[in-house]
BAFIVEX-577612 format. One line per field, with one value per atom (N, C-alpha, C): x, y, z; residue in one letter; residue number from 1; atom name. Coordinates in nm, 4 decimals. Layout:
east: c(X; ...)
north: c(Y; ...)
up: c(Z; ...)
resn: c(a; ...)
resi: c(NUM; ...)
name: c(CA; ...)
END
This chain:
east: c(5.8465; 5.7987; 5.8908; 5.9390; 6.0240; 5.9365; 5.9406; 5.8608; 5.9512; 5.9072; 5.9846; 5.9522; 6.0534; 6.0336; 6.1428; 6.1087; 6.2077; 6.1437; 6.2257; 6.1717; 6.0876; 6.0997; 6.0212; 5.8901; 5.8716; 5.7531; 5.6293; 5.5164; 5.3886; 5.3264; 5.2977; 5.2479; 5.0960; 5.0263; 4.8812; 4.8101; 4.8488; 4.7792; 4.7949; 4.9167; 4.9385; 4.8580; 4.8608; 4.7887; 4.6383; 4.5831; 4.4392; 4.4048; 4.4874; 4.4637; 4.4688; 4.5650; 4.5842; 4.4602; 4.4150; 4.2994; 4.1732; 4.1562; 4.0384; 4.0377; 4.1535; 4.1627; 4.1334; 4.1907; 4.1708; 4.0227; 3.9579; 3.8163; 3.7309; 3.7633; 3.6900; 3.7041; 3.8243; 3.8479; 3.7678; 3.7673; 3.6938; 3.5435; 3.4921; 3.3471; 3.2981; 3.3827; 3.3455; 3.3878; 3.4416; 3.4822; 3.5719; 3.6689; 3.7638; 3.8827; 3.9419; 4.0616; 4.1814; 4.2161; 4.3176; 4.3828; 4.4844; 4.5422; 4.5660; 4.5686; 4.5812; 4.7162; 4.7145; 4.8392; 4.9295; 4.8685; 4.9439; 5.0296; 4.9969; 5.0785; 5.2207; 5.2346; 5.3682; 5.4466; 5.3795; 5.4450; 5.4887; 5.3989; 5.4285; 5.5478; 5.5476; 5.6563; 5.7906; 5.7925; 5.9181; 5.9701; 5.8817; 5.9223; 5.9798; 5.9092; 5.9527; 6.0878; 6.1059; 6.2325; 6.3505; 6.3268; 6.4359; 6.4672; 6.3764; 6.4016; 6.3237; 6.3948; 6.3314; 6.2405; 6.2891; 6.2122; 6.0916; 6.1109; 5.9989; 5.8969; 5.9454; 5.8560; 5.7743; 5.8387; 5.7658; 5.6604; 5.6952; 5.5968; 5.4756; 5.5008; 5.3910; 5.3069; 5.3690; 5.2947; 5.2094; 5.2636; 5.1852; 5.0643; 5.0839; 4.9736; 4.8691; 4.9132; 4.8199; 4.7357; 4.7993; 4.7266; 4.6297; 4.6739; 4.5850; 4.4604; 4.4748; 4.3592; 4.2562; 4.2959; 4.1988; 4.0831; 4.1096; 4.0031; 3.8939; 3.9241; 3.8253; 3.7321; 3.7633; 3.6791; 3.5662; 3.4437; 3.3284; 3.2895; 3.2999; 3.2658; 3.3745; 3.3375; 3.4350; 3.5115; 3.4412; 3.5104; 3.6133; 3.5765; 3.6702; 3.7853; 3.7560; 3.8617; 3.9715; 3.9341; 4.0358; 4.0965; 4.0206; 4.0776; 4.1886; 4.1637; 4.2650; 4.3879; 4.3664; 4.4778; 4.5655; 4.5043; 4.5832; 4.6413; 4.5786; 4.6362; 4.7681; 4.7684; 4.8900; 4.9913; 4.9438; 5.0342; 5.1094; 5.0366; 5.0964; 5.1744; 5.1647; 5.2381; 5.3388; 5.2927; 5.3822; 5.4580; 5.3882; 5.4553; 5.5529; 5.5104; 5.5973; 5.7244; 5.7081; 5.8238; 5.9160; 5.8574; 5.9361; 6.0241; 5.9663; 6.0420; 6.1455; 6.1078; 6.2017; 6.3237; 6.2995; 6.4074; 6.4879; 6.4203; 6.4838; 6.4673; 6.4399; 6.4135; 6.5191; 6.6457; 6.7546; 6.7494; 6.7030; 6.7012; 6.5798; 6.4657; 6.3399; 6.2792; 6.3424; 6.2787; 6.2384; 6.3195; 6.2839; 6.1592; 6.1489; 6.0308; 5.9071; 5.9248; 5.8127; 5.7606; 5.8500; 5.8097; 5.7398; 5.7923; 5.7284; 5.5877; 5.5737; 5.4422; 5.3439; 5.3923; 5.3063; 5.2403; 5.3161; 5.2643; 5.1754; 5.1799; 5.1060; 4.9873; 4.9730; 4.8750; 4.8120; 4.6884; 4.6214; 4.6098; 4.5760; 4.5648; 4.6995; 4.8057; 4.9393; 4.9726; 4.9383; 4.9618; 4.8843; 4.7601; 4.6800; 4.7440; 4.7882; 4.8538; 4.9775; 5.0505; 5.1731; 5.1454; 5.0223; 4.9889; 4.9793; 4.9717; 4.9630; 5.0958; 5.2042; 5.3371; 5.4038; 5.4582; 5.5316; 5.6789; 5.7660; 5.9109; 5.9674; 5.8961; 5.9426; 6.0838; 6.1697; 6.3070; 6.3942; 6.3412; 6.4185; 6.4169; 6.5284; 6.5382; 6.4603; 6.3863; 6.3079; 6.3966; 6.5235; 6.6172; 6.6891; 6.6568; 6.7142; 6.6830; 6.7801; 6.7565; 6.6460; 6.6334; 6.5268; 6.3911; 6.3797; 6.2521; 6.2173; 6.3153; 6.2895; 6.2430; 6.3092; 6.2693; 6.1275; 6.0961; 5.9617; 5.8589; 5.8808; 5.7875; 5.7701; 5.8802; 5.8736; 5.7962; 5.8268; 5.7578; 5.6125; 5.5835; 5.4451; 5.3649; 5.4182; 5.3488; 5.3264; 5.4280; 5.4165; 5.3110; 5.3128; 5.2180; 5.0744; 5.0531; 4.9175; 4.8708; 4.9580; 4.9227; 4.8788; 4.9368; 4.9088; 4.8089; 4.7368; 4.6393; 4.5071; 4.4198; 4.2919; 4.2043; 4.2081; 4.1278; 4.1672; 4.2960; 4.3441; 4.3133; 4.3295; 4.2952; 4.1496; 4.0599; 3.9174; 3.8905; 3.9552; 3.9381; 3.9868; 4.1048; 4.1578; 4.0682; 4.0123; 3.9193; 3.7947; 3.7453; 3.6245; 3.6509; 3.7775; 3.8147; 3.8408; 3.8126; 3.8269; 3.9710; 4.0567; 4.1961; 4.2070; 4.2926; 4.3227; 4.4375; 4.4106; 4.5155; 4.5528)
north: c(-6.6169; -6.5268; -6.4050; -6.3715; -6.2544; -6.1382; -6.0299; -5.9120; -5.8081; -5.7506; -5.6450; -5.5128; -5.4346; -5.3046; -5.2105; -5.0859; -4.9809; -4.8494; -4.7486; -4.6231; -4.5487; -4.5834; -4.5158; -4.5875; -4.7035; -4.7835; -4.7211; -4.7365; -4.6910; -4.8093; -4.7904; -4.8981; -4.8952; -4.8175; -4.8040; -4.9376; -5.0154; -5.1427; -5.2392; -5.2536; -5.3402; -5.2892; -5.1593; -5.1012; -5.1268; -5.1106; -5.1350; -5.2821; -5.3720; -5.5151; -5.5472; -5.4872; -5.5090; -5.4648; -5.3428; -5.2927; -5.3711; -5.4069; -5.4850; -5.6223; -5.6878; -5.8185; -5.8055; -5.7031; -5.6812; -5.6559; -5.5714; -5.5419; -5.6685; -5.7507; -5.8760; -5.9658; -5.9748; -6.0555; -5.9998; -5.8669; -5.8047; -5.8261; -5.8040; -5.8151; -5.9578; -6.0541; -6.1951; -6.2555; -6.1715; -6.2099; -6.3338; -6.3320; -6.4420; -6.4154; -6.5197; -6.5068; -6.5296; -6.4286; -6.4414; -6.3054; -6.3023; -6.1751; -6.1792; -6.0642; -6.0601; -6.1132; -6.1839; -6.2282; -6.1094; -5.9965; -5.8764; -5.8264; -5.8680; -5.8292; -5.8822; -5.9999; -6.0564; -5.9746; -5.9334; -5.8496; -5.7169; -5.6588; -5.5318; -5.5451; -5.6510; -5.6726; -5.6857; -5.7569; -5.7747; -5.6414; -5.5603; -5.4286; -5.3448; -5.3420; -5.2625; -5.3109; -5.4396; -5.4935; -5.4610; -5.4520; -5.4410; -5.3010; -5.2042; -5.0717; -4.9664; -4.8815; -4.7813; -4.6862; -4.6324; -4.5322; -4.5959; -4.7113; -4.7817; -4.8203; -4.8655; -4.9005; -4.7824; -4.6669; -4.5474; -4.5078; -4.5137; -4.4822; -4.5738; -4.7028; -4.7990; -4.7700; -4.7471; -4.7217; -4.5950; -4.4906; -4.3675; -4.3975; -4.4748; -4.5118; -4.5952; -4.6895; -4.7725; -4.6872; -4.5926; -4.5065; -4.4146; -4.3576; -4.2696; -4.3443; -4.4724; -4.5509; -4.5674; -4.5411; -4.5422; -4.4475; -4.3396; -4.2423; -4.3040; -4.4117; -4.4736; -4.5684; -4.5965; -4.6873; -4.6051; -4.6369; -4.5562; -4.5766; -4.6977; -4.7270; -4.6684; -4.5741; -4.5028; -4.5971; -4.6913; -4.7853; -4.8679; -4.9173; -4.9953; -4.9094; -4.7837; -4.6940; -4.6809; -4.6544; -4.6363; -4.7698; -4.8769; -5.0087; -5.0380; -5.0035; -5.0193; -4.9335; -4.8076; -4.7158; -4.7712; -4.8212; -4.8726; -5.0109; -5.0854; -5.2121; -5.1841; -5.0864; -5.0482; -4.9868; -4.9053; -4.8422; -4.9464; -5.0447; -5.1435; -5.2512; -5.2519; -5.3501; -5.2835; -5.2425; -5.1915; -5.0655; -4.9670; -4.8421; -4.8656; -4.9417; -4.9720; -5.0455; -5.1444; -5.2176; -5.1285; -5.0413; -4.9484; -4.8602; -4.8050; -4.7180; -4.7992; -4.9191; -5.0059; -5.0388; -5.0728; -5.1171; -5.0037; -4.8936; -4.7891; -4.6482; -4.6380; -4.5068; -4.4027; -4.4420; -4.3466; -4.2876; -4.3671; -4.3256; -4.2385; -4.2677; -4.2046; -4.1080; -4.0861; -4.0049; -3.8665; -3.8030; -3.6699; -3.6754; -3.7766; -3.7900; -3.8252; -3.9056; -3.9405; -3.8152; -3.7342; -3.6107; -3.5170; -3.5060; -3.4223; -3.4724; -3.6035; -3.6616; -3.6382; -3.6401; -3.6101; -3.4732; -3.3777; -3.2421; -3.2228; -3.3157; -3.2989; -3.3926; -3.4912; -3.5966; -3.6357; -3.5933; -3.6182; -3.7671; -3.8501; -3.9933; -4.0538; -4.0075; -4.0552; -4.0154; -3.8936; -3.8468; -3.9328; -3.9617; -4.0482; -4.1861; -4.2396; -4.3709; -4.3701; -4.2623; -4.2547; -4.2703; -4.2394; -4.2573; -4.4044; -4.4925; -4.6356; -4.7086; -4.6342; -4.6943; -4.7048; -4.8218; -4.8453; -4.8636; -4.8448; -4.8517; -4.9935; -5.0862; -5.2249; -5.2335; -5.2983; -5.3163; -5.1929; -5.0864; -4.9638; -4.9277; -4.8840; -4.8321; -4.7006; -4.6773; -4.5527; -4.4290; -4.4456; -4.3331; -4.3195; -4.4062; -4.4011; -4.2649; -4.1996; -4.0665; -4.0643; -4.1709; -4.1748; -4.1828; -4.2684; -4.2808; -4.1507; -4.0856; -3.9562; -3.8523; -3.8466; -3.7513; -3.7808; -3.9081; -3.9477; -3.8997; -3.9269; -3.8908; -3.7397; -3.6666; -3.5201; -3.4593; -3.5020; -3.4473; -3.4908; -3.6108; -3.6567; -3.5709; -3.5489; -3.4670; -3.3246; -3.2671; -3.1319; -3.1263; -3.2246; -3.2247; -3.2392; -3.3256; -3.3441; -3.2173; -3.1609; -3.0393; -2.9276; -2.9225; -2.8139; -2.8508; -2.9598; -3.0012; -3.0311; -2.9307; -2.9423; -3.0516; -3.0698; -3.1740; -3.3115; -3.3382; -3.4681; -3.4847; -3.3797; -3.3876; -3.4299; -3.3701; -3.4033; -3.5478; -3.5925; -3.7315; -3.8272; -3.8005; -3.8888; -3.8918; -3.7779; -3.7750; -3.8565; -3.8476; -3.9232; -4.0739; -4.1122; -4.2539; -4.3011; -4.2151; -4.2457; -4.2552; -4.1787; -4.1729; -4.0916; -4.1327; -4.0560; -3.9627; -3.8340; -3.7364; -3.6526)
up: c(-3.6256; -3.7281; -3.7322; -3.8464; -3.8650; -3.9110; -3.8369; -3.8691; -3.9318; -4.0420; -4.1056; -4.0369; -4.0137; -3.9517; -3.9998; -4.0071; -4.0276; -3.9872; -3.9692; -3.9172; -4.0185; -4.1474; -4.2502; -4.2797; -4.2222; -4.2502; -4.1870; -4.2546; -4.2020; -4.1270; -4.0010; -3.9166; -3.9003; -3.9819; -3.9690; -3.9883; -4.0890; -4.1139; -3.9976; -3.9477; -3.8316; -3.7127; -3.6892; -3.5761; -3.5881; -3.7076; -3.7266; -3.7049; -3.7556; -3.7327; -3.5839; -3.5155; -3.3719; -3.2944; -3.3174; -3.2421; -3.2783; -3.4049; -3.4446; -3.3775; -3.3741; -3.3075; -3.1591; -3.0970; -2.9544; -2.9247; -3.0057; -2.9848; -2.9989; -3.0967; -3.1158; -2.9926; -2.9402; -2.8197; -2.7025; -2.6864; -2.5761; -2.5901; -2.7102; -2.7315; -2.7177; -2.7507; -2.7391; -2.6058; -2.5177; -2.3830; -2.3826; -2.4724; -2.4819; -2.3906; -2.3417; -2.2599; -2.3527; -2.4284; -2.5322; -2.5535; -2.6370; -2.6772; -2.8275; -2.8919; -3.0378; -3.0864; -3.1997; -3.2627; -3.2952; -3.3257; -3.3618; -3.2464; -3.1246; -3.0088; -3.0239; -3.0815; -3.1033; -3.2054; -3.3137; -3.4147; -3.3533; -3.2759; -3.2107; -3.1168; -3.0360; -2.9411; -3.0136; -3.1258; -3.1985; -3.2536; -3.3055; -3.3562; -3.2428; -3.1298; -3.0145; -2.9622; -2.9550; -2.9040; -2.9948; -3.1256; -3.2218; -3.2716; -3.2516; -3.3067; -3.2280; -3.1571; -3.0701; -3.1474; -3.2574; -3.3319; -3.4006; -3.4634; -3.5255; -3.4187; -3.3024; -3.1928; -3.1443; -3.1331; -3.0903; -3.1932; -3.3203; -3.4252; -3.4149; -3.3936; -3.3818; -3.2582; -3.1450; -3.0211; -3.0340; -3.0912; -3.1119; -3.2002; -3.3048; -3.3948; -3.3201; -3.2397; -3.1621; -3.0673; -3.0024; -2.9080; -2.9825; -3.0931; -3.1714; -3.2179; -3.2505; -3.2936; -3.1820; -3.0588; -2.9495; -2.9750; -3.0464; -3.0791; -3.1650; -3.2366; -3.3253; -3.2504; -3.1253; -3.0455; -2.9850; -3.0242; -2.9834; -2.8375; -2.7881; -2.6496; -2.5588; -2.4750; -2.3917; -2.2990; -2.2372; -2.1474; -2.2236; -2.3412; -2.4220; -2.4719; -2.5049; -2.5523; -2.4477; -2.3240; -2.2202; -2.1767; -2.1859; -2.1597; -2.2620; -2.3894; -2.4955; -2.4655; -2.4311; -2.4048; -2.2924; -2.1858; -2.0744; -2.1034; -2.1925; -2.2385; -2.3113; -2.3993; -2.4722; -2.3759; -2.2814; -2.1849; -2.1031; -2.0500; -1.9605; -2.0351; -2.1653; -2.2448; -2.3358; -2.4511; -2.5552; -2.5135; -2.4590; -2.4206; -2.3059; -2.2074; -2.0940; -2.1392; -2.2271; -2.2784; -2.3598; -2.4389; -2.5200; -2.4318; -2.3270; -2.2367; -2.1583; -2.1160; -2.0436; -2.1300; -2.2556; -2.3437; -2.4066; -2.4381; -2.5197; -2.4634; -2.3353; -2.2756; -2.3050; -2.2991; -2.3220; -2.4629; -2.5580; -2.6987; -2.7306; -2.6676; -2.7094; -2.6090; -2.4946; -2.3905; -2.4411; -2.5232; -2.5730; -2.6610; -2.7462; -2.8321; -2.7493; -2.6447; -2.5574; -2.4874; -2.4354; -2.3676; -2.4662; -2.5864; -2.6888; -2.7203; -2.7328; -2.7631; -2.6491; -2.5243; -2.4090; -2.4249; -2.4752; -2.4899; -2.6111; -2.7064; -2.8319; -2.8481; -2.7615; -2.7851; -2.6512; -2.6299; -2.5019; -2.4693; -2.5675; -2.5392; -2.5023; -2.5667; -2.5321; -2.3884; -2.3517; -2.2150; -2.1148; -2.1460; -2.0590; -2.0495; -2.1631; -2.1632; -2.0740; -2.0735; -1.9926; -1.8439; -1.7999; -1.6585; -1.6213; -1.7220; -1.6966; -1.7089; -1.7226; -1.7368; -1.6008; -1.5731; -1.4489; -1.4822; -1.3840; -1.4110; -1.4142; -1.4744; -1.4768; -1.5329; -1.4585; -1.5039; -1.4905; -1.4350; -1.4159; -1.2690; -1.2208; -1.0849; -1.0809; -0.9745; -0.9681; -0.9646; -0.9359; -0.9383; -1.0722; -1.1667; -1.3004; -1.3644; -1.4260; -1.4844; -1.5904; -1.6692; -1.7702; -1.7025; -1.6016; -1.5307; -1.4596; -1.3980; -1.3323; -1.4342; -1.5497; -1.6542; -1.7015; -1.7167; -1.7580; -1.6559; -1.5294; -1.4230; -1.4078; -1.4092; -1.3955; -1.5115; -1.6325; -1.7493; -1.7550; -1.7097; -1.7032; -1.6060; -1.4878; -1.3884; -1.4403; -1.5017; -1.5564; -1.6667; -1.7562; -1.8682; -1.8193; -1.7216; -1.6688; -1.5976; -1.5168; -1.4415; -1.5358; -1.6527; -1.7463; -1.8555; -1.8378; -1.9380; -1.8686; -1.8648; -1.7948; -1.8549; -1.9861; -2.0507; -1.9981; -1.9955; -1.9474; -1.7988; -1.7207; -1.5782; -1.5597; -1.6365; -1.6253; -1.6683; -1.7740; -1.8185; -1.7102; -1.6566; -1.5523; -1.4299; -1.3925; -1.2801; -1.3107; -1.4339; -1.4704; -1.4721; -1.4884; -1.4861; -1.3435; -1.2477; -1.1043; -1.0611; -1.1246; -1.0835; -0.9561; -0.8688; -0.7487; -0.7821; -0.7915; -0.8256; -0.7050)
resn: c(x; x; x; x; x; x; x; x; x; x; x; x; x; x; x; x; x; x; x; x; x; x; x; x; x; x; x; x; x; x; x; x; x; x; x; x; x; x; x; x; x; x; x; x; x; x; x; x; x; x; x; x; x; x; x; x; x; x; x; x; x; x; x; x; x; x; x; x; x; x; x; x; x; x; x; x; x; x; x; x; x; x; x; x; x; x; x; x; x; x; x; x; x; x; x; x; x; x; x; x; x; x; x; x; x; x; x; x; x; x; x; x; x; x; x; x; x; x; x; x; x; x; x; x; x; x; x; x; x; x; x; x; x; x; x; x; x; x; x; x; x; x; x; x; x; x; x; x; x; x; x; x; x; x; x; x; x; x; x; x; x; x; x; x; x; x; x; x; x; x; x; x; x; x; x; x; x; x; x; x; x; x; x; x; x; x; x; x; x; x; x; x; x; x; x; x; x; x; x; x; x; x; x; x; x; x; x; x; x; x; x; x; x; x; x; x; x; x; x; x; x; x; x; x; x; x; x; x; x; x; x; x; x; x; x; x; x; x; x; x; x; x; x; x; x; x; x; x; x; x; x; x; x; x; x; x; x; x; x; x; x; x; x; x; x; x; x; x; x; x; x; x; x; x; x; x; x; x; x; x; x; x; x; x; x; x; x; x; x; x; x; x; x; x; x; x; x; x; x; x; x; x; x; x; x; x; x; x; x; x; x; x; x; x; x; x; x; x; x; x; x; x; x; x; x; x; x; x; x; x; x; x; x; x; x; x; x; x; x; x; x; x; x; x; x; x; x; x; x; x; x; x; x; x; x; x; x; x; x; x; x; x; x; x; x; x; x; x; x; x; x; x; x; x; x; x; x; x; x; x; x; x; x; x; x; x; x; x; x; x; x; x; x; x; x; x; x; x; x; x; x; x; x; x; x; x; x; x; x; x; x; x; x; x; x; x; x; x; x; x; x; x; x; x; x; x; x; x; x; x; x; x; x; x; x; x; x; x; x; x; x; x; x; x; x; x; x; x; x; x; x; x; x; x; x; x; x; x; x; x; x; x; x; x; x)
resi: c(1; 1; 1; 2; 2; 2; 3; 3; 3; 4; 4; 4; 5; 5; 5; 6; 6; 6; 7; 7; 7; 8; 8; 8; 9; 9; 9; 10; 10; 10; 11; 11; 11; 12; 12; 12; 13; 13; 13; 14; 14; 14; 15; 15; 15; 16; 16; 16; 17; 17; 17; 18; 18; 18; 19; 19; 19; 20; 20; 20; 21; 21; 21; 22; 22; 22; 23; 23; 23; 24; 24; 24; 25; 25; 25; 26; 26; 26; 27; 27; 27; 28; 28; 28; 29; 29; 29; 30; 30; 30; 31; 31; 31; 32; 32; 32; 33; 33; 33; 34; 34; 34; 35; 35; 35; 36; 36; 36; 37; 37; 37; 38; 38; 38; 39; 39; 39; 40; 40; 40; 41; 41; 41; 42; 42; 42; 43; 43; 43; 44; 44; 44; 45; 45; 45; 46; 46; 46; 47; 47; 47; 48; 48; 48; 49; 49; 49; 50; 50; 50; 51; 51; 51; 52; 52; 52; 53; 53; 53; 54; 54; 54; 55; 55; 55; 56; 56; 56; 57; 57; 57; 58; 58; 58; 59; 59; 59; 60; 60; 60; 61; 61; 61; 62; 62; 62; 63; 63; 63; 64; 64; 64; 65; 65; 65; 66; 66; 66; 67; 67; 67; 68; 68; 68; 69; 69; 69; 70; 70; 70; 71; 71; 71; 72; 72; 72; 73; 73; 73; 74; 74; 74; 75; 75; 75; 76; 76; 76; 77; 77; 77; 78; 78; 78; 79; 79; 79; 80; 80; 80; 81; 81; 81; 82; 82; 82; 83; 83; 83; 84; 84; 84; 85; 85; 85; 86; 86; 86; 87; 87; 87; 88; 88; 88; 89; 89; 89; 90; 90; 90; 91; 91; 91; 92; 92; 92; 93; 93; 93; 94; 94; 94; 95; 95; 95; 96; 96; 96; 97; 97; 97; 98; 98; 98; 99; 99; 99; 100; 100; 100; 101; 101; 101; 102; 102; 102; 103; 103; 103; 104; 104; 104; 105; 105; 105; 106; 106; 106; 107; 107; 107; 108; 108; 108; 109; 109; 109; 110; 110; 110; 111; 111; 111; 112; 112; 112; 113; 113; 113; 114; 114; 114; 115; 115; 115; 116; 116; 116; 117; 117; 117; 118; 118; 118; 119; 119; 119; 120; 120; 120; 121; 121; 121; 122; 122; 122; 123; 123; 123; 124; 124; 124; 125; 125; 125; 126; 126; 126; 127; 127; 127; 128; 128; 128; 129; 129; 129; 130; 130; 130; 131; 131; 131; 132; 132; 132; 133; 133; 133; 134; 134; 134; 135; 135; 135; 136; 136; 136; 137; 137; 137; 138; 138; 138; 139; 139; 139; 140; 140; 140; 141; 141; 141; 142; 142; 142; 143; 143; 143; 144; 144; 144; 145; 145; 145; 146; 146; 146; 147; 147; 147; 148; 148; 148; 149; 149; 149; 150; 150; 150; 151; 151; 151; 152; 152; 152; 153; 153; 153; 154; 154; 154; 155; 155; 155)
name: c(N; CA; C; N; CA; C; N; CA; C; N; CA; C; N; CA; C; N; CA; C; N; CA; C; N; CA; C; N; CA; C; N; CA; C; N; CA; C; N; CA; C; N; CA; C; N; CA; C; N; CA; C; N; CA; C; N; CA; C; N; CA; C; N; CA; C; N; CA; C; N; CA; C; N; CA; C; N; CA; C; N; CA; C; N; CA; C; N; CA; C; N; CA; C; N; CA; C; N; CA; C; N; CA; C; N; CA; C; N; CA; C; N; CA; C; N; CA; C; N; CA; C; N; CA; C; N; CA; C; N; CA; C; N; CA; C; N; CA; C; N; CA; C; N; CA; C; N; CA; C; N; CA; C; N; CA; C; N; CA; C; N; CA; C; N; CA; C; N; CA; C; N; CA; C; N; CA; C; N; CA; C; N; CA; C; N; CA; C; N; CA; C; N; CA; C; N; CA; C; N; CA; C; N; CA; C; N; CA; C; N; CA; C; N; CA; C; N; CA; C; N; CA; C; N; CA; C; N; CA; C; N; CA; C; N; CA; C; N; CA; C; N; CA; C; N; CA; C; N; CA; C; N; CA; C; N; CA; C; N; CA; C; N; CA; C; N; CA; C; N; CA; C; N; CA; C; N; CA; C; N; CA; C; N; CA; C; N; CA; C; N; CA; C; N; CA; C; N; CA; C; N; CA; C; N; CA; C; N; CA; C; N; CA; C; N; CA; C; N; CA; C; N; CA; C; N; CA; C; N; CA; C; N; CA; C; N; CA; C; N; CA; C; N; CA; C; N; CA; C; N; CA; C; N; CA; C; N; CA; C; N; CA; C; N; CA; C; N; CA; C; N; CA; C; N; CA; C; N; CA; C; N; CA; C; N; CA; C; N; CA; C; N; CA; C; N; CA; C; N; CA; C; N; CA; C; N; CA; C; N; CA; C; N; CA; C; N; CA; C; N; CA; C; N; CA; C; N; CA; C; N; CA; C; N; CA; C; N; CA; C; N; CA; C; N; CA; C; N; CA; C; N; CA; C; N; CA; C; N; CA; C; N; CA; C; N; CA; C; N; CA; C; N; CA; C; N; CA; C; N; CA; C; N; CA; C; N; CA; C; N; CA; C; N; CA; C; N; CA; C; N; CA; C; N; CA; C; N; CA; C; N; CA; C; N; CA; C; N; CA; C; N; CA; C; N; CA; C; N; CA; C; N; CA; C; N; CA; C; N; CA; C)
END
């Protein structure tokens, strides 16, 4: 399947389909993943900026999930998949925008706590910049600190 993507495209429709499919799978307790995950992965693999726009949209849609447990499950699902892959593949290109988004978007900041350095050396300059800025952003955001504590995070 060929997915169309560009940096000017609005990814809201794809993001809404993705979250709706994911919620349906969760509510029906199916052992599956949304078809939209493939579309998302292709965008992320092929274009750093378009991928970042999509990931930000996916995370923002977490606010529309009323069930708190499902909301954070969604955020960490995106963190451990789409966001992690985006940083792994395009970290050098998008690190400044990722750091900026950490400071402007609490859910994005929370999602960043679920990213691991897959495929990156822990001494990699992009990974170090990500970690330092993540720690700084969390330290200076009392709301996010309280949310992470309520999720039973060890801080």
